[in-house]
N, C-alpha and C positions, 0 to 999 in steps of 0.2 A: 504494498501498500505506500501511498505518495506520502511524503512527510508536510506537517503547517509548520514552514518555517515564519521567525520575523527576525527581519536582517536591517543592519543600518538603521538597528533604533537610537536613536539621539540623546542620552537623559544627562542634566548637569551635574555637575558636582553634588548640590541636595538634593539630586532625585525627580528633581521636575520634566518632565518630558514636554512641556509647553506651559507658554509664559500667561498671563493673566489677560481676562478682557479678550480674547478670540474673535475676529473681524475681517471681514474684505483688508481691509488695510492690514493688519497682523494675523495672517493665516495661522501662524505659530505662538498666535499673544505676542503681549509686547516682552521685546525682547530675545521671545521667543529664538530667532531665527540665529540667534548667536552661537546656540547650540548647534546647528546646522554648517558650519563655516569649513570644517574638517571636511565635510563630502562635496561640498561647493567646489573645493580645489581640484576636485581629485579629476583623473583626464578622463577616469570613465563613466563618471557624472557630467563633467562636459559633453562628454558623446554621446552621451544614451538619454539623458537630461534634456538638455539644451542644446543636441545637435552642433555644439561648435566642437574647432579642435583646440588641441593645447592640453594644458593640466599636469596634476603632479603626477608622478608615479611613488612605486614604496609601498610597504605594507597598508596603508592606510585605503590607498587604490584597491591592493589586494580587495581586502574584504566589500569594497562597492561592487569589484568583479564579481565577488560571491555569493553574490547578494541575488547576483541576475539567474550566474548560471542555474541548469536544470530543474528550471521553474516553466510550470504550463499555464500556472492561472492565479488570479490576486486574486483576497478577498479586503476590502475593506471596508470603515464604517462613512456614515454618512460624515458625519467631521471633517473628515481625511478629502472627501469628494470636494467637499461646499462648504461658504459660508452660509446657505440658505436654512433656516429651519420652517419647521410645519408641513402642511401642506405644501405641495409643489405648481406655487402661482403659474408658472407656465412653463415651457419649454427649454427656456433661454440658455441656462446653465447648465453649463456641459463640463464641469471640471474644471480644474485649475493651469490647462496643462493644455489652451487652445486646441488649434484642428489635427493636430498630428502626438498624443498622448504619448510617452515612453513607453506602454507596458506594452502593446505589440500582442494584445490577446484577451480572451476572455477576464472581466474584471466584476468581482462579483458585491456592489455594495450593499450594507445593510444600512431599512431603513424601516420608519412606522408607513407609511406613506407609499402608494403605489405611482410607480409612475413604466411606461413601457420603456422596452432598450431604447441606449441611444448608441449607434454606428461611427465610430469615428473611424479617420487613417489606417490602414498599415495594420491592420488585423484587431484594432482594442476594440471591444464591446463592453457598453456597461449595461449590465442587469441587476435590477434593485429589485432586491429580497426582503418581505416583510415577516418570514417564516420564522424567523430567531435564526442563533448562529450556527447550530448543528444542521438546518436547510442551505445555508449557505455555504458552508464546508462541502456538504455531499455533493453538491453541483458544481462547483469546482475540485472536486477531485472527479467528478465523472468528465469535467472537460479538461483536466491538466492529463489523463490518462496516466503515462507511468509517472509523469517528472512533479516536482515538487507543488504545493501550494505555497504561495508565499500571500503575506498576512501583515496587511500594512496598517494606518495607525485608524482612528486616532488612539488618545490612552482608552478610553472606557470601553472600545472594539477587544484591543489587547487585551486587557484585566478581565475582561467574560474570557476568555479564549484560555486563560489560563487557568482561572480559578474552575474551569470542565474539565484543565489537564489534557486539554487537546490540543497546546503546543507542541512538537518535539524538539524545536532550539530556535534560542533565542541569542540572536546576537545584540549587545547591549556595547555602546562605543558613547562612554564615559568621558564629559566634556570638562576642561578646567573653567565653567563657566559656572555663576549662581544666581539662578534667576528666584528667588525669596517666596513666588510665591506661585499659585497656577496647576497647572494637573501633575499630583505626584503618580508615576507609575505602580509603588509598591504598596501606598495605604489599602490596608486591610489585608493584603496578599501575605502569608508566609510561605516563600519559595520552597522553604525544606522544606516542611509538611508535605507538599504537592509533591514531592519528589524532583525538583531541581539542583542540579549543581554544577558548579564550575567547572569546566572540562581545558579551556584555553582563556590566556588572559597574555597579550601583547600589549604595549605599550613604544608611543611613537611620541611623536613633538607638538602636537596636535592634540591628542586624545587616549585613552585606553583602553581598548576593545575587550572583552569580555565574553566568550560563547557557554549558553547556559542549556547544558540537555534533562530531559527529563531521565530517568532511571528504567531501565530496561523492563522491571520489573511493574512501572507505573504507566509504560506505553500504548497506549489505545489500537 
């Protein structure tokens, strides 16, 4: 069975994955984009997400590359898809990424409000799932085939899958940033009791990468 992976999930030194007051102007909350500086600078991010050349190579770039390898579908929460809340007012919002999102595969968006699929360029289609995290994972695994499913944000979505012990691997990028407030990844989570252990740790000039995996005894 394919694995459910969280990759390149940045958290501040004080544990916040996003700052307070998320909005169209501040998609990661106030000061939240500081958490992502390490990733924005990499060659893989520049190429895969921004469609540009240049960027830095090295261990940080290697982790970003790993995040895209062997992935056949994505799951994300509505907060990651965009700032619109409540019933969809229209079909205008199609994500933060413009006409050609960087996924190039099916993306399953968790929401309480139904919406027709949105087909984008180069293979990206957003499907809106109202039946919860298990239904989204089932559909994503079916779409991914023998490849893995990558779980994006937001924080609440990752927490739901962690509580359900459905995440097989969690790659955290701990940044030397203090946000002070916002959305804290580990609130209400006992990662040890849930069966997660740190199996890899790599420190670079900009960030410390930590890979957590679920023990085989707790694998789904």
